[in-house]
N, C-alpha and C positions, 0 to 999 in steps of 0.2 A: 220130402218132408210138407208138408201140408204150409204153407206162407200164407193164405190168402185168410178170413179174418171171417170163418163160418164162424154160426152161433156156439158156445159148446155149454152142453149139461150137467151140471155138476149137482152130484146128488150123496143120499150115507150109502156107503157101500153095503156088500151086505158079505154073507156066508158065499155067495155062489160067483163071488168077486175073486175072493180069495186068489186060486190059479192064476188070472190073468193082473191081480197087485204083487204076484213074485214075479210074477215075469217082468214086469216094471222095473221092482226090488230089484234084480238081477239087472236087469240096462243100466240104470242109476248106477250101482257098484260098479259095473264098469266104467261109465261114462267116468265118474270120478276118477278111480283110478288113469285112465288115460290121459287126463288135467293135471294129474300131480296131486291126486287124493284120494291113495290107497287107503288110508288109515282110518276113516270116521266112519265105514258102515263096514266091521266086519265079521269073517263067520257066518253069512247068512245071515244077520242083523236085514229088517226085522225078521225074526223066526215069526212061524205059522200061527205060533202060540201067541204071539207080541199082537198080530193081526186082529185076530180072534177075537182077542179083550177090545181093541179099537173099536174093533165094529159092536161087540157088545156095548159099550158104555156110549155107545150114538153119537160118535164125533168123531167115524173114518167116513172118509170120502172120496167119490168117484169123478171123475172127468170125463166126459164125452162129447165126441167131437165124431159129428156125421154118426152117431151109433157106436161108437169104437170108446172103450175103453183107455185114453192115451195120461193119463196120470193118476195119482192119489197122495193127501194130505189127509193129517189129524187139526181138527181144530177146537181146542178145549179151553171150555170155561174156566176161571176159578185160578185161584193162586198155584202156582207151580213148583214143587218143594223143592226144585233143583238150582229156582231164580230167586231164593229167600234171601242167601251172599251175594254180593256181587261183587266182584275187586276190580282195582283200579279204575275207580268210575262209580257211578250211579246210574237207579232210576230218575225218570223227569218228576216220580208222580207215584203214587200208593193207588189210582184209581184200579176201580174192577177191572182187568183184562181177561183176554182169553190169549194160548196159547197155539201156534202153529207148529205143528212135528212131523215128520217124514213125512216131508215134500218128493213123490217119487214122479217124472217123468217117461213115456216108451220114448221120447226124442220121433215124436211124432208130428207134431205139433210143436209152433214158435207163441209164448204169448202167457204158457200157462201157470208162469208167476204171478203177473197181471190179474188173469181172469180171478187166482185165487183169493188176491188181497183183495181185487173188488167184492168176492163174494163177502169175505171174513169182516168189510165194512160194512155191509148191510145189516151186519147181526150184532156185531161190536163195535161198541167206540174207543179200543185202545188194543193192540197189537204188542205182541211180544214173541220173537223169532231169535234161533240161536244156530252159530251153523260152525267149525273146525276153519281155522284158521289157512288149511290147505285150498279149502274150497272155494277157489275165486270166483268159477262159474254163479254161485250163490251169493258171493257177498257183492259181486255186481248186479245181481238184480233185488238182491232188501235193497241195496244203495240207490237203484234207481225207480224205486218206487216210494223211497222218501221217508225210509228211517230211521232213526239215529242212532250212534253206535253207542251204550252206556258202558261197558264193561265186560268182564271177565264170567263167566260162571265157570262150576263144574258139572258135569251130567252126575245122573246115579252112579258111574260108575268110574268115579275122578275126573276123566276126559277134559280138558277142560275145552270151553266155546266161546266164541264171541255173540255178545249178546245185542239185541238191538230193539228200539220201542220204537212204534207211530199209532199216532192216535187219530182220528177222524176230523181234527183241526188243522194236524199239520196238513194232514192229505188235501184237504180245502184251499191252503194258502196259496 
């Protein structure tokens, strides 16, 4: 595993990236299962069709380290319908935000999430993200980057997720 802090390039994903992205998603599903989270991404999620939709939407990215794709994520601006209703908590404000979805890493590089958050905050002042209760590594990364826990949301398929918020001003404090 790469441990040095080589520069990381982040660029929009293309159709040509899909095979490598699928490898990365397979690795991420296995990693989650190995870490006690076998239920978050099941049945081959995300399917190639969803990846193509993300690419067509223009908000699917890949992270490259020394020319090799090591991670992928979606950074989508605008209201996320699954965040409209929040339970056992509330969003701190109603300012415009971008949502981070489908972060996956090949496991070849440390600090991916940190790079993604830095990248996202150069484009948006407010970020939201959610994860499964059993996804301890992601919950740790989210906390380490300074996100605030806001409550529970339900995904498009009804699954419950922990929801978090980060503003650029929080990060600067």
